[in-house]
N, C-alpha and C positions, 0 to 999 in steps of 0.2 A: 827189219827190225822195227816195232812202233812204238811210237815214244809217248807218254803220258801227256794227257794233255792238262796245263794249269790254266786254271784260272783268277782271279785277281776280282774277288766279289771286296764293294763297299761292308764300310762297319757295321754291325747289326742296327747301331741306332739311328742310321741315314735310313738301310731300307723299312724299319719298322720306329718313327720318331714315337719320342712320349707324347701323351696324348694329349697335354696341358698344350704344345705345339702346335695342335689341329686346332685348336679354339681359341690362340692368342696369337699378335703379331710379335718380333721381334723387336719391337719400338717397346711393345707393353711388359713384356720379360725382362727388358734392359732397364728400363724405368720401374721395376718391382725390384730390384737388386736395390736403388742407391736410397740414402737417408734424405727426409726431406723434415719440416719442419711446417705441423698441424697443428690447429685450435684443435684442443681433444677436452669434452667434457669432463669434471675433477671427479664424479664419480665412477667413471671408466680408468683408473690411474691410481692404482692399491700403492703400498709404501713395500721397499725393499725389504725383504725379509731377515728379522733380527738387523735391522737397523740400529746400530751404536750411536747415533749421534741423535743427541736430545734435541727435540722442537719445542720452545716453550714459548708461553704467553705470556713474554717478558716487556719492556719499553720498545727494544727494538725490534720487537715482532709487531706493536703498535704504529710502528714509522713504517715499517714496510709496508704493513696492508694499507695505510692512508696513504703511502706513492700507487701501491696498485691501483686503488680503486682512485685516483685520478689520472695517472696513468697509462694502466694495464703492466704485465709482467715483462721490463725491457729484453732479461737476457733468458730466450727461452730453455725451461728443462731438458732433462734427456732419459725420454723414457728407450723402453725395447717391447715389443709386441707379445705378449702371454699367450700359449698355445690354445689355451681354451675362450680366447679375445679379449679383451679390454690388454692395458701395459701397467707395465710397474715401471714404479719411479727407480731413476739411476741417480739422477740426481738434481735436486732442484724442489727437497721435500717441504722448504722453509716454503718458498714462494709459490707451493701449492698452496699451504695455511695461508699466507695471508691472502690468496687469491680466495679461499673461501671466507674469511673475515672482511673483505671487501668487496662480498656478496654477486662476487663474479664465478658464475659456474663453466665457465672453463678456462683452461692455460694453453699458451703456445708453451708446444715442445718438438723437439728434436725425433724424430723415431730411427733407432736404428736396431739392428738385428746384431746383439752380444750374445756369447757365450756366459755362463754362470759367473767364469772365472775372469771374463773380462770386463764385464758388470761391476766383480769386486771392487776389483784395482779402482776400476774408476771411480764408484763411490764412493769409497776410502780418500780416494786423490784429490778429489773433488773438495771435499770436509777438511781436509788436513789442510786447507789455504785458510782457513779461520782464525782469525788473532787469536778469540777467547775459544779454550778445547780444554774441559775438565780429563784428568787421570785415566778416569773409569772411560771415558769415550775411545782417548787416543787406546788405551789399553785393549779394547773390543776390537778396535780398527786394524787396530796391525796384527793382532791372531789373526783375523778373518782376512789381509791382504795376504801375511805369510803362507795360509793354506789356501790359500787360490793360485799364488807362484807354485806351492807344493805340485797341487794338482796338473798346473802347466808342464811337469815334468822337471823343473829348479829345484837346487837341494837348498832343503829349509832344516834348520836345525836350530829348535827351539835352547837347546842346554849348552847355549854356546860355549866354549873355554874361552881365558884368556889370549890363548895361543891360538892363531890360524894361520894358513899357507894360501889362501887365494880367500878373493869374495864371496861370503856367504851370502844368503837372502836377506835374510835379517841388518847384515852391514851395508846393501843394497838401497834397503827399505829405511833407513838411520839417515844416508847418505842424501837420499830425496828430500825426506822431511826435516833435516838438518839436527839428527840427534846421531849420538853415537853409536854401533852395533852394542853395546854391551846395556845403553840405556835400553833398547828397544826390546832386549830379553826383561828387563827391568819392568816395561810397562805389561806386557806380555803376562810375567808372574803375577800382577795384581788381577787378572781374572778368575785366580783361584780363589780370591777371597770371597766370605759370604758376603750376601747386598748392602747388608748394616754396617762392617765394616769396610766396603768398599765409600760407603756414602762419607763415609769420617775420612777416606783419604781426597775424596773431592771439596769438603769440606776443610782442609785444608790451604786449600789454593782460594775458596772462596770467602773463609775466615769473617766468615757470622759471626759476631759474637754471643757465645753462650753453648754453640754449638762442639761437640767432641770433633779434635781431628790429631787424625795419625797422619804423620809424615813419609814422604817415599821409602824412604831406608828401614824405618820400622815394618813399613805394609810391605814390602820384598819378603821379609825374616819372617813374616806371619804367615806370610801365602804358602809357606812349607806346611803349617800344619794341619790335619786333616779338619773338614767341616767342625766333627761333635769339637772336639777342642776348641775351633773360633768360636761355636757359639758361648763355651763356655766362657771363652774371655771377655765375653761381649757382655754377656750377665756381671763378670766380674767390672768391667769398664762400665756398669750404670750403676752397681751396688756402689762401689768408691768414686766413682764420679770425677775420674782421672784415667788417662790414656799411656799405654807402655811407651819408655823413652826407648832410644836405640838399643843400647844395652839390656834392659827388660826383654827386648823382645827377642835377641839371640840366646838369650838364653833360657824362651819358652823353644824356642826352636831344637837347640840342645837337646833339652831334654825331654823334648818332644822322637827328636830324632833314637835317643836312648832305649824310648819305651816306657817314660819316668815321667810323664807329664801328665795330671792331673787336677782335677778342679782345686786341694791343701795347695798344691806346687802353685798353681797361678795365680790364687789369694796369697801365695808368700810373697810369691817376687813381684806382684802388683804394689803389694803394701811395704816394699821396701825402699828407702828415702832416695829420691833419686839427685845426679849431680845437680849443685845449684837451685835445689829446692826450696821453697820460700817455704819456712814451718806453717801449718796451717791448722784453724782450730774448726773443729768441726762436730756439730750437731748431729746424731742421727734424724734421717727424715722423720719417723713413724714416730718422735715427740714434736715434733712443730707442726706436722702437718693437720690437725684437725684446727689450727689456728689460720688455716684457709679452703681457698673453695676447693673443689675436689680439681686436680687436671692442674696445678697451679705447678708453673717450672719451677725448678732450683734455681734458677736465677735472681726470676722475680721475690721470692720468698728472704734472698739473699737481701737484696735489693730494701725490701718493705722492712727485714729486721734491722738495718743499717741505721734507715733514718726513723726509725721509731729508739733507737740507741742515742740518736741524736738529739730528736725534742723531748728525750726525757732529760739529756745532759746539759742542754740549754733551759729547762725548765729548774735545773738545781743550780744553776747559775744565777738564775733571775731570783731563786728564795734566796740565797745568799748573798746579794746583793740587796737587798732591803733592811 
């Protein structure tokens, strides 16, 4: 009886190695896998897509530019190589801008191969360490990180209920950033606001005098309104020169969910007297605008009128004293 002859062949990759192995050494292939610090021309570094954190030309940026001009970038940025060439910034957008202002043509960066999800999570986490973060920045940052973690196969529930049985993604994100699970949910809701209303939420943190401001609680309720109703509300805010209270925002959401919110209802709600509201005397803008240059702000008109009345009263007092 003949026995079958068995021959153990090596793996196909050993018999027919990849072509890159024919032209590179093992040391070169190992070196290609390592991250490194490189001096990269600024024009080769593109911004992270939909970067949620604002890079502003403010006093802090000017100070950073002066430091970069004198000492260079002390902490390298983090970039990842792009398929078509060049690099994409993951962490270091402010350092890149400061380098440009300092008239430097390049900056030192760590080059690291990252997936879209890995890059997003690192980008968000590195920026959440900043001291000053606007609500709009945190809102879109949290949303981007939640979506990235969801694509990685982790559970994400953007409409979390108060009762949970296990750790959810938004709870994990909140724990890492110092916010509660519910607060993360509230921030993500803000991404449903139209840009003008979201700016008013940022104004509530900046607190610049004369700017319309909407607090977080009101903003979350208003985020449930469809964009067209938010636009109508925006026009009403500008006409009435006031923003809704928490109670008014809840009313609007309730009417909206019942399919009964329209322009008339919004105006009616906004004209209701708010708790602790000081009685205000209003003059229609159309009646006084002709006395001011075009484009004069409401606050400046008010200040000018008050000064004029004070001067008038002083003249009357002087006349009576004679």
